[in-house]
C-alpha positions as CSV (number, residue, x, y, z in Angstrom):
1,M,163.5,66.3,172.5
2,T,160.0,65.7,173.7
3,R,156.9,64.8,171.8
4,V,154.2,67.4,171.9
5,F,151.7,66.3,169.2
6,Q,150.3,63.1,167.6
7,G,148.3,63.9,164.4
8,N,144.7,63.1,164.0
9,D,145.0,62.9,160.3
10,P,147.9,62.9,157.8
11,V,147.8,66.6,157.1
12,E,147.4,68.3,160.5
13,P,151.0,67.7,161.7
14,Y,152.4,69.5,158.7
15,L,150.2,72.5,159.2
16,L,151.0,72.6,162.9
17,R,154.8,72.1,162.3
18,D,154.7,75.2,160.1
19,W,152.7,77.2,162.7
20,L,155.2,76.3,165.4
21,A,158.2,77.1,163.3
22,R,156.8,80.5,162.3
23,N,156.4,81.3,166.0
24,G,160.0,80.5,166.8
25,V,159.8,76.9,168.0
26,A,162.5,74.5,166.8
27,V,160.2,71.6,165.8
28,Q,160.9,68.2,164.2
29,L,158.3,66.2,162.3
30,R,158.9,62.5,162.7
31,G,157.2,59.4,161.3
32,A,156.2,60.9,157.9
33,S,157.5,57.9,156.1
34,L,155.2,55.6,158.0
35,L,152.2,56.7,156.0
36,G,153.3,54.9,152.9
37,V,153.8,51.7,154.8
38,V,150.2,51.2,155.6
39,G,149.2,51.1,152.0
40,G,147.2,54.3,151.9
41,I,144.8,53.3,154.6
42,P,145.2,55.9,157.4
43,I,146.0,54.3,160.7
44,P,146.2,56.9,163.5
45,K,149.3,55.5,165.1
46,S,151.1,56.0,161.8
47,F,150.3,59.7,161.6
48,P,153.4,62.0,162.0
49,T,154.4,63.3,165.4
50,L,155.9,66.7,166.4
51,W,158.9,66.9,168.7
52,V,160.4,70.0,170.3
53,P,163.4,70.7,172.6
54,E,162.4,70.3,176.3
55,Y,163.0,74.0,177.0
56,Q,160.3,74.9,174.3
57,K,157.7,72.4,175.4
58,L,155.5,75.0,177.2
59,D,155.7,77.5,174.3
60,A,154.8,74.7,171.9
61,E,151.8,73.5,174.0
62,R,150.5,77.1,174.2
63,L,150.8,77.5,170.4
64,I,149.2,74.2,169.8
65,A,146.2,75.2,172.0
66,Q,146.0,78.5,170.0
67,F,146.1,76.6,166.7
68,S,143.4,74.2,167.8
69,G,141.2,76.8,169.2
70,P,138.1,78.4,167.7
71,A,138.4,80.3,164.4
72,L,138.0,83.6,166.3
73,V,141.4,83.2,167.8
74,H,142.9,83.0,164.3
75,P,140.6,84.7,161.9
76,E,140.9,84.3,158.1
77,W,143.5,86.8,156.8
78,E,143.7,88.8,153.6
79,C,146.9,88.6,151.5
80,K,148.5,92.0,151.3
81,Q,150.0,91.1,147.9
82,C,147.0,89.7,145.9
83,G,144.0,90.3,148.2
84,E,143.0,86.7,148.5
85,I,141.3,85.5,151.6
86,N,143.2,82.6,153.4
87,A,142.4,80.1,156.1
88,P,143.7,80.8,159.6
89,S,146.1,77.9,159.4
90,F,147.8,79.0,156.1
91,G,151.3,80.3,156.6
92,S,151.4,81.7,153.1
93,C,148.8,82.7,150.6
94,W,147.4,79.8,148.7
95,N,147.1,81.9,145.6
96,C,150.5,83.8,145.3
97,Q,152.5,82.2,148.1
98,A,153.2,85.5,149.9
99,E,153.9,85.1,153.6
100,A,151.1,85.5,156.1
101,P,151.2,88.8,158.1
């Protein structure tokens, strides 16, 4: 396994983990338990990291670049089930939990 991402905040690694998994990358989130150790004060080194198999490193890096790119790369999407507009990074509808297209 090789590390491909160190979070910039406590939430970003979780969103990115889901994005990679939805796109076929076998990803592990490590270090999530460290957030509680610092007493609620975010310390960047304690943010979770993402690890992937070596053979998927290039795919993961490409997907990370897409995820981090401008909103035009990943526009908002409309839920086919309830019609709610969702942020580009949402893997499911925030309103009804239907899967993203």
